[in-house]
C-alpha positions as CSV (number, residue, x, y, z in Angstrom):
1,M,98.1,123.0,124.2
2,I,98.2,119.3,123.0
3,Y,96.5,117.2,125.7
4,Y,98.9,114.5,126.6
5,P,97.3,111.2,127.6
6,E,99.4,110.5,130.6
7,K,98.0,113.6,132.2
8,Y,94.6,114.3,130.6
9,A,93.3,110.9,129.6
10,I,89.5,110.9,129.9
11,K,88.0,107.6,131.2
12,D,84.9,106.8,129.3
13,E,83.4,103.3,128.9
14,R,82.5,104.0,125.3
15,M,86.1,104.6,124.4
16,K,87.6,101.2,125.2
17,P,90.0,99.6,122.7
18,F,88.1,97.5,120.3
19,I,90.8,95.6,118.3
20,D,91.3,92.0,119.4
21,E,94.4,90.4,117.8
22,K,93.3,86.9,118.5
23,E,89.8,87.5,117.0
24,T,91.3,89.1,113.9
25,W,93.7,86.3,113.2
26,G,91.0,83.8,114.0
27,F,89.0,85.1,111.0
28,I,92.0,85.2,108.7
29,N,93.2,81.7,109.7
30,N,89.8,79.9,109.9
31,V,87.4,81.4,107.4
32,K,87.1,79.4,104.1
33,A,86.9,81.1,100.7
34,D,85.3,78.6,98.3
35,K,83.8,79.9,95.0
36,Q,80.2,79.8,96.1
37,R,80.9,81.7,99.4
38,V,83.0,84.3,97.7
39,R,80.3,85.0,95.1
40,E,77.7,85.2,97.9
41,V,79.7,87.8,99.7
42,I,80.3,89.9,96.5
43,Q,76.5,89.8,95.8
44,A,75.7,90.9,99.4
45,S,78.0,93.9,98.9
46,L,76.4,94.7,95.5
47,D,73.1,94.7,97.4
48,K,74.7,97.6,99.3
49,K,75.1,95.6,102.5
50,R,78.1,96.5,104.7
51,L,80.1,93.3,105.2
52,S,80.8,91.6,108.5
53,L,84.3,90.6,109.6
54,E,83.6,87.1,108.6
55,E,82.5,88.1,105.1
56,T,85.4,90.4,104.7
57,A,87.7,87.6,105.7
58,V,86.2,85.5,102.9
59,L,87.3,88.0,100.3
60,I,90.7,88.4,102.0
61,N,91.3,84.6,101.8
62,A,90.2,84.3,98.2
63,T,93.5,83.6,96.3
64,D,92.2,82.0,93.1
65,P,93.0,84.4,90.3
66,E,89.5,83.9,88.9
67,L,87.9,84.9,92.2
68,I,90.3,87.9,92.6
69,E,89.1,89.2,89.2
70,E,85.5,88.8,90.3
71,I,86.2,90.7,93.5
72,K,87.8,93.5,91.5
73,E,84.8,93.5,89.0
74,G,82.4,93.6,91.9
75,A,84.2,96.6,93.4
76,R,84.1,98.4,90.1
77,T,80.3,97.7,89.7
78,L,79.6,98.8,93.3
79,K,81.5,102.0,92.9
80,E,79.5,102.9,89.9
81,K,76.3,102.1,91.7
82,V,77.1,104.3,94.8
83,Y,79.3,107.1,93.5
84,G,78.7,107.2,89.7
85,E,81.7,108.4,87.7
86,R,82.7,111.4,89.9
87,I,86.1,111.7,91.5
88,V,86.5,114.3,94.3
89,L,89.7,116.3,94.2
90,F,91.6,118.0,97.0
91,A,95.1,119.1,98.0
92,P,97.2,118.6,101.1
93,L,98.6,121.8,102.6
94,Y,101.3,121.2,105.2
95,V,101.2,123.9,107.9
96,G,104.1,122.8,110.1
97,D,106.5,119.9,110.5
98,L,107.6,120.3,114.1
99,C,107.1,116.9,115.8
100,T,107.9,115.3,119.1
101,N,107.3,111.7,117.9
102,N,109.9,109.3,116.7
103,C,108.0,107.2,114.1
104,Q,110.4,105.1,112.2
105,Y,108.6,105.5,108.8
106,C,108.2,109.3,108.8
107,G,110.5,112.0,107.7
108,F,109.1,114.4,110.4
109,R,110.3,112.2,113.3
110,S,112.2,114.0,116.0
111,E,115.5,112.3,115.6
112,N,115.8,113.5,112.0
113,K,118.1,116.4,112.7
114,G,118.6,117.0,109.0
115,M,114.9,117.9,108.5
116,K,114.4,121.5,107.7
117,R,111.7,122.4,110.3
118,I,109.2,125.1,109.2
119,T,105.9,126.4,110.6
120,L,104.0,128.7,108.1
121,N,103.2,132.1,109.5
122,E,100.0,133.8,108.6
123,Q,101.3,135.5,105.5
124,Q,102.9,132.3,104.2
125,L,99.7,130.4,104.9
126,I,97.7,133.0,102.9
127,E,100.3,132.7,100.0
128,E,100.0,128.9,99.9
129,T,96.2,129.0,100.0
130,T,96.1,131.6,97.2
131,A,98.4,129.5,95.1
132,L,96.1,126.5,95.6
133,I,93.0,128.5,94.8
134,D,94.7,129.7,91.6
135,Q,95.2,126.1,90.6
136,G,91.4,125.6,90.9
137,H,91.2,123.9,94.3
138,K,88.2,124.3,96.6
139,R,89.0,121.5,99.1
140,L,92.1,121.3,101.3
141,I,93.4,119.1,104.0
142,L,95.6,120.9,106.5
143,V,98.4,118.7,107.8
144,Y,100.4,119.3,111.1
145,G,103.2,117.5,112.9
146,E,102.5,116.5,116.5
147,H,104.0,119.3,118.7
148,P,102.8,121.5,121.5
149,K,102.9,124.5,119.2
150,Y,100.1,122.9,117.1
151,S,97.4,123.3,119.8
152,A,93.7,123.1,119.1
153,E,93.6,126.9,119.2
154,F,96.5,127.1,116.7
155,I,94.7,124.7,114.3
156,A,91.5,126.6,114.6
157,E,93.3,129.9,113.8
158,T,94.9,128.4,110.7
159,V,91.5,127.1,109.5
160,N,90.0,130.5,109.9
161,I,92.9,132.1,107.9
162,V,92.4,129.6,105.1
163,Y,88.7,130.2,104.9
164,G,89.3,133.9,104.8
165,V,91.4,133.9,101.6
166,K,89.5,135.0,98.5
167,H,91.2,135.4,95.1
168,D,89.4,136.3,91.9
169,N,86.5,133.9,91.7
170,G,88.1,131.4,94.0
171,E,88.0,130.3,97.6
172,I,88.4,127.3,99.8
173,R,85.0,125.9,100.7
174,R,86.0,122.9,102.8
175,V,89.0,122.5,105.1
176,N,89.7,119.0,106.5
177,I,92.3,118.3,109.1
178,N,95.1,115.7,109.6
179,A,96.6,116.3,113.0
180,A,97.4,114.9,116.4
181,P,94.7,113.4,118.6
182,F,93.1,115.8,121.2
183,D,90.9,115.4,124.2
184,I,87.2,116.3,123.8
185,P,87.6,120.0,124.6
186,G,90.4,120.3,122.1
187,F,88.4,118.6,119.4
188,R,85.5,120.9,120.2
189,T,87.6,124.0,119.7
190,I,88.7,122.7,116.3
191,K,85.1,121.8,115.3
192,D,84.0,125.4,116.1
193,S,86.3,126.7,113.4
194,G,84.1,125.0,110.8
195,I,86.2,122.1,109.6
196,G,85.0,119.2,107.5
197,T,86.6,115.9,108.2
198,F,89.1,115.2,111.0
199,Q,91.5,112.5,109.9
200,I,93.6,110.4,112.1
201,F,95.3,107.2,110.9
202,Q,96.1,104.4,113.4
203,E,99.1,103.5,111.0
204,T,99.0,99.9,112.2
205,Y,96.3,98.2,114.2
206,H,98.7,95.5,115.3
207,E,99.8,96.6,118.8
208,P,103.2,94.9,118.9
209,T,104.1,96.4,115.6
210,Y,102.8,99.7,116.7
211,A,105.1,99.7,119.7
212,K,108.0,98.7,117.4
213,V,107.7,101.6,115.0
214,H,106.7,104.3,117.5
215,L,109.7,104.8,119.7
216,G,109.0,108.2,121.4
217,G,106.5,111.0,121.8
218,V,102.8,111.0,122.6
219,K,102.1,108.8,119.6
220,R,103.6,105.8,121.3
221,N,100.4,105.4,123.2
222,Y,98.4,102.9,121.1
223,E,95.1,103.2,123.0
224,W,95.1,107.0,123.1
225,R,95.4,107.0,119.3
226,L,93.0,104.2,118.7
227,T,90.2,106.0,120.7
228,S,91.0,109.4,119.4
229,L,88.2,109.7,116.9
230,D,85.7,108.5,119.6
231,R,86.7,111.7,121.4
232,A,86.2,113.7,118.2
233,Q,82.7,112.2,117.9
234,E,81.9,113.1,121.5
235,A,83.0,116.7,120.6
236,G,80.5,116.8,117.8
237,I,82.8,116.1,114.8
238,D,80.6,113.5,113.0
239,D,82.8,113.4,109.9
240,V,86.0,111.5,110.7
241,G,88.5,109.7,108.5
242,I,90.5,106.6,109.4
243,G,93.4,104.8,107.8
244,A,96.3,102.4,108.0
245,L,99.8,102.7,106.6
246,F,100.2,99.6,104.6
247,G,103.6,98.0,104.8
248,L,104.1,98.1,108.5
249,Y,102.3,94.8,109.1
250,D,100.3,92.1,107.2
251,W,97.9,93.8,104.9
252,R,95.2,91.3,105.6
253,Y,95.2,92.1,109.3
254,E,95.1,95.9,108.6
255,V,92.1,95.5,106.2
256,L,90.1,93.5,108.7
257,S,91.0,96.0,111.5
258,L,89.8,98.9,109.4
259,V,86.5,97.1,108.9
260,R,86.4,96.5,112.7
261,H,86.9,100.2,113.2
262,V,84.0,100.9,111.0
263,N,81.9,98.5,113.0
264,H,82.9,100.2,116.2
265,F,81.7,103.6,115.0
266,E,78.4,102.3,113.6
267,A,77.7,100.4,116.9
268,V,78.6,103.3,119.2
269,Y,77.8,106.4,117.2
270,N,75.3,105.1,114.5
271,V,77.6,106.4,111.7
272,G,80.6,105.1,110.0
273,P,83.7,107.0,109.1
274,H,83.4,109.5,106.3
275,T,86.6,108.3,104.6
276,I,89.1,105.5,104.7
277,S,92.7,106.0,103.5
278,F,95.2,103.2,102.7
279,P,98.6,104.8,102.0
280,R,101.5,102.5,101.3
281,I,105.0,103.0,102.8
282,Q,107.1,105.3,100.6
283,N,110.6,106.5,100.9
284,A,111.3,109.1,103.6
285,M,114.4,110.6,105.2
286,S,116.1,107.9,107.4
287,L,113.3,105.4,106.8
288,N,113.9,102.6,109.3
289,I,111.4,99.7,109.1
290,D,111.4,96.0,108.4
291,K,110.4,95.5,104.8
292,E,108.9,92.1,105.1
293,H,105.3,93.5,105.0
294,L,105.7,95.9,102.0
295,V,102.6,95.6,99.8
296,K,103.1,94.6,96.2
297,D,101.1,96.3,93.5
298,D,98.7,93.4,92.8
299,E,98.1,93.0,96.6
300,F,97.4,96.8,96.8
301,V,94.8,96.6,94.0
302,R,93.2,93.5,95.8
303,L,93.0,95.2,99.2
304,V,91.4,98.4,97.7
305,S,88.8,96.3,96.0
306,I,88.1,94.4,99.2
307,L,87.7,97.5,101.2
308,R,85.3,98.9,98.6
309,L,83.1,95.9,98.8
310,A,83.3,95.8,102.6
311,V,82.2,99.4,103.2
312,P,80.0,100.4,100.3
313,Y,79.2,103.9,101.5
314,T,82.5,105.1,102.9
315,G,84.6,107.4,100.8
316,M,88.1,106.0,99.9
317,I,91.1,108.3,99.4
318,L,94.1,107.5,97.2
319,T,97.0,109.9,97.4
320,A,100.0,110.9,95.3
321,R,102.2,108.5,97.2
322,E,101.2,106.1,94.4
323,P,102.6,106.4,90.9
324,R,100.3,107.4,88.1
325,H,99.8,103.9,86.6
326,I,98.6,102.6,90.0
327,R,96.4,105.6,90.6
328,D,94.8,105.2,87.2
329,Q,94.2,101.5,87.8
330,V,92.9,101.7,91.4
331,L,90.4,104.5,90.5
332,R,88.3,101.9,88.8
333,F,88.0,99.7,91.9
334,G,86.6,101.9,94.5
335,V,88.5,105.2,95.0
336,S,86.3,108.3,95.3
337,Q,88.9,111.0,96.3
338,I,92.4,111.8,95.0
339,D,94.8,114.7,95.5
340,G,96.1,116.7,92.5
341,G,99.1,119.0,92.0
342,T,100.4,117.9,95.4
343,N,103.5,119.4,96.9
344,L,104.7,118.3,100.4
345,E,107.3,121.0,100.8
346,L,106.2,123.6,103.3
347,G,105.8,126.8,101.3
348,G,106.1,124.8,98.0
349,Y,102.9,125.8,96.3
350,S,103.6,129.5,96.3
351,K,107.0,128.8,94.7
352,G,105.2,127.6,91.6
353,K,107.1,124.4,91.1
354,K,106.4,120.7,91.3
355,D,107.3,118.8,94.4
356,S,111.1,118.9,94.7
357,Q,111.4,115.3,96.0
358,D,114.0,116.7,98.5
359,L,113.4,114.3,101.4
360,T,114.6,117.0,103.9
361,M,111.6,119.1,102.8
362,G,108.7,116.7,103.1
363,Q,107.2,113.9,105.2
364,F,107.7,111.2,102.5
365,Q,108.2,110.8,98.8
366,I,105.4,111.3,96.4
367,N,105.2,109.5,93.0
368,D,102.6,111.3,91.0
369,N,103.9,114.8,90.2
370,R,101.2,115.8,87.7
371,S,99.6,119.2,88.0
372,L,96.0,119.6,88.9
373,N,95.1,120.4,85.3
374,E,97.0,117.4,84.0
375,I,94.9,115.2,86.3
376,M,91.7,117.0,85.4
377,D,92.4,116.6,81.7
378,E,93.1,112.8,82.1
379,L,89.9,112.3,84.2
380,I,87.8,114.1,81.7
381,K,89.3,112.1,78.8
382,T,88.5,108.8,80.5
383,G,84.9,109.8,81.3
384,Y,85.2,110.6,85.0
385,I,83.6,113.7,86.4
386,P,86.2,115.7,88.4
387,S,84.4,117.2,91.4
388,F,85.1,120.0,93.9
389,C,81.7,119.7,95.5
390,T,81.2,120.7,99.2
391,A,77.4,120.8,99.2
392,C,76.7,118.0,101.7
393,Y,79.0,119.5,104.3
394,R,77.5,123.0,103.9
395,L,73.9,121.8,103.9
396,G,74.4,119.7,107.0
397,R,74.4,116.3,105.2
398,T,77.2,115.0,107.4
399,G,77.6,112.2,109.8
400,E,74.4,110.4,110.5
401,H,72.5,112.8,108.2
402,F,74.9,111.9,105.4
403,M,74.2,108.2,106.0
404,E,70.5,108.8,105.7
405,F,71.1,110.0,102.1
406,S,74.0,107.8,101.1
407,V,73.0,104.4,102.5
408,P,69.9,104.1,100.3
409,G,72.0,105.2,97.3
410,F,70.2,108.5,96.9
411,I,73.4,110.6,97.2
412,K,74.2,110.0,93.6
413,R,71.2,112.3,92.7
414,F,73.0,115.2,94.4
415,C,76.6,114.3,93.7
416,S,76.5,114.1,90.0
417,P,74.8,117.5,89.4
418,N,76.9,119.2,92.0
419,A,80.1,117.6,90.5
420,L,79.1,118.9,87.1
421,L,78.6,122.5,88.5
422,T,82.0,122.6,90.2
423,L,83.6,121.2,87.0
424,A,82.0,124.0,85.1
425,E,83.5,126.5,87.6
426,Y,86.9,125.0,87.0
427,L,86.5,125.2,83.2
428,E,85.4,128.8,83.3
429,D,88.1,130.1,85.8
430,Y,91.2,127.9,85.5
431,A,91.2,125.5,82.5
432,P,93.2,126.0,79.3
433,A,91.2,126.1,76.2
434,D,91.6,122.5,75.2
435,T,90.6,121.2,78.6
436,K,87.6,123.6,78.6
437,E,86.4,122.3,75.3
438,K,86.6,118.6,76.4
439,G,85.2,119.4,79.8
440,Y,82.0,120.9,78.4
441,Q,81.6,118.0,76.0
442,L,81.6,115.7,79.0
443,I,79.2,118.0,80.9
444,D,76.7,117.9,78.0
445,Q,77.0,114.1,77.7
446,K,76.5,113.6,81.4
447,I,73.5,115.9,81.6
448,E,71.9,114.0,78.7
449,E,72.5,110.8,80.6
450,L,71.0,112.2,83.7
451,S,67.9,113.3,81.8
452,A,66.9,109.7,81.2
453,H,66.0,109.2,84.8
454,Q,65.7,112.6,86.5
455,K,64.7,116.1,85.8
456,V,67.6,118.3,84.7
457,E,66.0,121.7,84.0
458,K,67.3,123.3,87.2
459,L,70.7,121.8,86.5
460,R,70.8,123.4,83.1
461,E,69.7,126.7,84.5
462,K,72.4,126.7,87.1
463,M,75.0,125.7,84.5
464,E,74.1,128.8,82.5
465,L,74.4,130.9,85.5
466,V,77.9,129.5,86.1
467,K,78.8,130.5,82.5
468,Q,77.5,134.0,83.3
469,G,79.8,134.4,86.3
470,R,77.8,133.0,89.2
471,R,79.6,130.8,91.6
472,D,79.0,128.3,94.4
473,L,75.7,126.9,93.1
474,Y,74.6,123.5,94.3
475,F,71.7,121.2,95.2
């Protein structure tokens, strides 16, 4: 069952709320952003130093167009230093949209009587997973409404079903989770199913706004949600993902609070979150929010760039909520993961059509309807390395161990070769001929570039094995 906070709240001194509204606004209202200080902060980030709240506030308060361009350029440079040119691809798979909450921005909310409520059964889940495998996907995030039906045991069962699906040369190698908060035993049950990252978004860190948009259900408890990933850490889930839904409150406050959340994890658990997400409000069935805090496109690009500089080693996820032109732009300034071929309709992938945009069938509206191969083709054409790599997760390079590799910048040595190997798998098994030709041209170019500063003989050997039919090779 879902563990409701009123009955099962666990008192632990390490899980106290850590967001201080007065402190946050103090930084925003009082920190100065002159040119010299802004440039000092950008340089500190380029030296791969995680920024403090004060330093992040310096970037937030920089409004001079020249400085904003320098922030964006700094973010682009930092991303290349840490992540290279790879972009990790995944797909969301909605398992069920039953929900007891009444969140005013979400199509799943309980008062939406026109929502067509569905929970995939085992056969439907297998069919959806197979359809995603046949697109070329290796990484999924399973998404659930918040409802007693979606217990820890139910989630673990669905994870095992997905991992059990094999089709031709394909399989899902990493399953991440976006679901309700649990207590420690619940998180432990889910961990034992072999998940990757457990993702919970606070939505807004501003407690008065949180109360305003969460009018019913368990989710109305701000502190239970804020400390949820602490419980996940205590249960042994050391890869966690945080996020805010931009448009509910002032974006500056949310950015600084996300960095405060990172600080909290590093102080208490010696490891930051694996990913940060920053979705913007999109249309949903019966959307009912004040629109004074909606984030404009230029502000969105700014906040992504600031987050990249603030947390150099944290993965940043950009979803198909955003239209293509924004996705293509923001990729340059810090994003490391995107979804492709996304369909939010429960059962939609196996129907073989693009997302219907029927708001009675999904949580919100998506604005990038490109197929996975259309996105792969565009990434290849622009010089990015599309990656389905899961090596770190499967070799135990997660949590604190991941930080040991990533913080010094060494992870690029593993990521680029592994990305190229998974790209070759995609080209062999799923790509049309023109994408395959362009993809191998990119692979040859990137291997040649790698050879200038590291040995590539084993990579070339593994690449030949992929062409001969071997799969799941990595460093």
